[in-house]
Chimera marker file (.cmm) of the C-alpha trace (Angstrom):
<marker_set name="trace">
<marker id="1" x="0.046" y="-0.209" z="0.089" r="1" g="1" b="0" radius="0.5"/>
<marker id="2" x="1.950" y="3.291" z="-0.969" r="1" g="1" b="0" radius="0.5"/>
<marker id="3" x="-0.148" y="5.269" z="1.052" r="1" g="1" b="0" radius="0.5"/>
<marker id="4" x="1.348" y="4.299" z="4.374" r="1" g="1" b="0" radius="0.5"/>
<marker id="5" x="4.645" y="4.825" z="3.158" r="1" g="1" b="0" radius="0.5"/>
<marker id="6" x="5.825" y="8.225" z="5.004" r="1" g="1" b="0" radius="0.5"/>
<marker id="7" x="9.131" y="8.706" z="3.137" r="1" g="1" b="0" radius="0.5"/>
<marker id="8" x="8.094" y="11.691" z="0.564" r="1" g="1" b="0" radius="0.5"/>
<marker id="9" x="4.980" y="12.534" z="2.907" r="1" g="1" b="0" radius="0.5"/>
<marker id="10" x="7.340" y="13.058" z="6.210" r="1" g="1" b="0" radius="0.5"/>
<marker id="11" x="9.752" y="15.635" z="4.485" r="1" g="1" b="0" radius="0.5"/>
<marker id="12" x="6.700" y="17.312" z="2.906" r="1" g="1" b="0" radius="0.5"/>
<marker id="13" x="5.096" y="17.657" z="6.463" r="1" g="1" b="0" radius="0.5"/>
<marker id="14" x="8.662" y="18.789" z="8.165" r="1" g="1" b="0" radius="0.5"/>
<marker id="15" x="9.175" y="21.219" z="5.399" r="1" g="1" b="0" radius="0.5"/>
<marker id="16" x="5.584" y="23.096" z="5.819" r="1" g="1" b="0" radius="0.5"/>
<marker id="17" x="6.037" y="23.494" z="9.228" r="1" g="1" b="0" radius="0.5"/>
<marker id="18" x="9.805" y="25.098" z="8.850" r="1" g="1" b="0" radius="0.5"/>
<marker id="19" x="8.011" y="27.320" z="6.923" r="1" g="1" b="0" radius="0.5"/>
<marker id="20" x="4.944" y="28.084" z="9.001" r="1" g="1" b="0" radius="0.5"/>
<marker id="21" x="7.592" y="28.191" z="11.956" r="1" g="1" b="0" radius="0.5"/>
<marker id="22" x="9.972" y="30.400" z="10.598" r="1" g="1" b="0" radius="0.5"/>
<marker id="23" x="9.170" y="32.735" z="7.456" r="1" g="1" b="0" radius="0.5"/>
<marker id="24" x="5.298" y="33.422" z="8.429" r="1" g="1" b="0" radius="0.5"/>
<marker id="25" x="5.699" y="34.816" z="12.492" r="1" g="1" b="0" radius="0.5"/>
<marker id="26" x="8.167" y="37.144" z="10.703" r="1" g="1" b="0" radius="0.5"/>
<marker id="27" x="6.172" y="38.349" z="8.286" r="1" g="1" b="0" radius="0.5"/>
<marker id="28" x="3.181" y="38.813" z="10.459" r="1" g="1" b="0" radius="0.5"/>
<marker id="29" x="4.918" y="40.944" z="13.658" r="1" g="1" b="0" radius="0.5"/>
<marker id="30" x="6.305" y="43.351" z="11.208" r="1" g="1" b="0" radius="0.5"/>
<marker id="31" x="2.684" y="43.733" z="9.510" r="1" g="1" b="0" radius="0.5"/>
<marker id="32" x="1.763" y="47.409" z="9.919" r="1" g="1" b="0" radius="0.5"/>
<marker id="33" x="-1.908" y="49.009" z="10.564" r="1" g="1" b="0" radius="0.5"/>
<marker id="34" x="-2.727" y="51.506" z="8.144" r="1" g="1" b="0" radius="0.5"/>
<marker id="35" x="-5.072" y="52.827" z="10.637" r="1" g="1" b="0" radius="0.5"/>
<marker id="36" x="-3.707" y="53.562" z="14.526" r="1" g="1" b="0" radius="0.5"/>
<marker id="37" x="-6.781" y="52.872" z="16.736" r="1" g="1" b="0" radius="0.5"/>
<marker id="38" x="-7.875" y="56.180" z="18.142" r="1" g="1" b="0" radius="0.5"/>
<marker id="39" x="-7.791" y="56.944" z="22.036" r="1" g="1" b="0" radius="0.5"/>
<marker id="40" x="-11.164" y="56.477" z="23.723" r="1" g="1" b="0" radius="0.5"/>
<marker id="41" x="-12.864" y="59.650" z="25.115" r="1" g="1" b="0" radius="0.5"/>
<marker id="42" x="-12.497" y="59.575" z="28.795" r="1" g="1" b="0" radius="0.5"/>
<marker id="43" x="-16.163" y="61.452" z="29.305" r="1" g="1" b="0" radius="0.5"/>
<marker id="44" x="-18.698" y="58.372" z="29.544" r="1" g="1" b="0" radius="0.5"/>
<marker id="45" x="-21.726" y="59.480" z="27.840" r="1" g="1" b="0" radius="0.5"/>
<marker id="46" x="-24.645" y="60.150" z="29.790" r="1" g="1" b="0" radius="0.5"/>
<marker id="47" x="-28.377" y="59.023" z="28.886" r="1" g="1" b="0" radius="0.5"/>
<marker id="48" x="-31.664" y="60.208" z="28.961" r="1" g="1" b="0" radius="0.5"/>
<marker id="49" x="-34.191" y="58.017" z="30.654" r="1" g="1" b="0" radius="0.5"/>
<marker id="50" x="-37.124" y="57.450" z="28.069" r="1" g="1" b="0" radius="0.5"/>
<marker id="51" x="-40.704" y="58.013" z="28.815" r="1" g="1" b="0" radius="0.5"/>
<marker id="52" x="-42.516" y="54.751" z="27.994" r="1" g="1" b="0" radius="0.5"/>
<marker id="53" x="-45.650" y="55.631" z="26.491" r="1" g="1" b="0" radius="0.5"/>
<marker id="54" x="-47.660" y="52.664" z="28.198" r="1" g="1" b="0" radius="0.5"/>
<marker id="55" x="-46.886" y="53.134" z="31.533" r="1" g="1" b="0" radius="0.5"/>
<link id1="1" id2="2" r="1" g="1" b="0" radius="0.2"/>
<link id1="2" id2="3" r="1" g="1" b="0" radius="0.2"/>
<link id1="3" id2="4" r="1" g="1" b="0" radius="0.2"/>
<link id1="4" id2="5" r="1" g="1" b="0" radius="0.2"/>
<link id1="5" id2="6" r="1" g="1" b="0" radius="0.2"/>
<link id1="6" id2="7" r="1" g="1" b="0" radius="0.2"/>
<link id1="7" id2="8" r="1" g="1" b="0" radius="0.2"/>
<link id1="8" id2="9" r="1" g="1" b="0" radius="0.2"/>
<link id1="9" id2="10" r="1" g="1" b="0" radius="0.2"/>
<link id1="10" id2="11" r="1" g="1" b="0" radius="0.2"/>
<link id1="11" id2="12" r="1" g="1" b="0" radius="0.2"/>
<link id1="12" id2="13" r="1" g="1" b="0" radius="0.2"/>
<link id1="13" id2="14" r="1" g="1" b="0" radius="0.2"/>
<link id1="14" id2="15" r="1" g="1" b="0" radius="0.2"/>
<link id1="15" id2="16" r="1" g="1" b="0" radius="0.2"/>
<link id1="16" id2="17" r="1" g="1" b="0" radius="0.2"/>
<link id1="17" id2="18" r="1" g="1" b="0" radius="0.2"/>
<link id1="18" id2="19" r="1" g="1" b="0" radius="0.2"/>
<link id1="19" id2="20" r="1" g="1" b="0" radius="0.2"/>
<link id1="20" id2="21" r="1" g="1" b="0" radius="0.2"/>
<link id1="21" id2="22" r="1" g="1" b="0" radius="0.2"/>
<link id1="22" id2="23" r="1" g="1" b="0" radius="0.2"/>
<link id1="23" id2="24" r="1" g="1" b="0" radius="0.2"/>
<link id1="24" id2="25" r="1" g="1" b="0" radius="0.2"/>
<link id1="25" id2="26" r="1" g="1" b="0" radius="0.2"/>
<link id1="26" id2="27" r="1" g="1" b="0" radius="0.2"/>
<link id1="27" id2="28" r="1" g="1" b="0" radius="0.2"/>
<link id1="28" id2="29" r="1" g="1" b="0" radius="0.2"/>
<link id1="29" id2="30" r="1" g="1" b="0" radius="0.2"/>
<link id1="30" id2="31" r="1" g="1" b="0" radius="0.2"/>
<link id1="31" id2="32" r="1" g="1" b="0" radius="0.2"/>
<link id1="32" id2="33" r="1" g="1" b="0" radius="0.2"/>
<link id1="33" id2="34" r="1" g="1" b="0" radius="0.2"/>
<link id1="34" id2="35" r="1" g="1" b="0" radius="0.2"/>
<link id1="35" id2="36" r="1" g="1" b="0" radius="0.2"/>
<link id1="36" id2="37" r="1" g="1" b="0" radius="0.2"/>
<link id1="37" id2="38" r="1" g="1" b="0" radius="0.2"/>
<link id1="38" id2="39" r="1" g="1" b="0" radius="0.2"/>
<link id1="39" id2="40" r="1" g="1" b="0" radius="0.2"/>
<link id1="40" id2="41" r="1" g="1" b="0" radius="0.2"/>
<link id1="41" id2="42" r="1" g="1" b="0" radius="0.2"/>
<link id1="42" id2="43" r="1" g="1" b="0" radius="0.2"/>
<link id1="43" id2="44" r="1" g="1" b="0" radius="0.2"/>
<link id1="44" id2="45" r="1" g="1" b="0" radius="0.2"/>
<link id1="45" id2="46" r="1" g="1" b="0" radius="0.2"/>
<link id1="46" id2="47" r="1" g="1" b="0" radius="0.2"/>
<link id1="47" id2="48" r="1" g="1" b="0" radius="0.2"/>
<link id1="48" id2="49" r="1" g="1" b="0" radius="0.2"/>
<link id1="49" id2="50" r="1" g="1" b="0" radius="0.2"/>
<link id1="50" id2="51" r="1" g="1" b="0" radius="0.2"/>
<link id1="51" id2="52" r="1" g="1" b="0" radius="0.2"/>
<link id1="52" id2="53" r="1" g="1" b="0" radius="0.2"/>
<link id1="53" id2="54" r="1" g="1" b="0" radius="0.2"/>
<link id1="54" id2="55" r="1" g="1" b="0" radius="0.2"/>
</marker_set>
């Protein structure tokens, strides 16, 4: 049964994990967001109570 022969698939798996663990983290950590998040307003908004018409 050739699908049980791990010879070529183990090297493909090891090489793909090598790529995932070395190249991709470096690319994702250097990613720069185009817009920096704005700081929150320190004042909390005041809400007005609403008069329910059926009460």
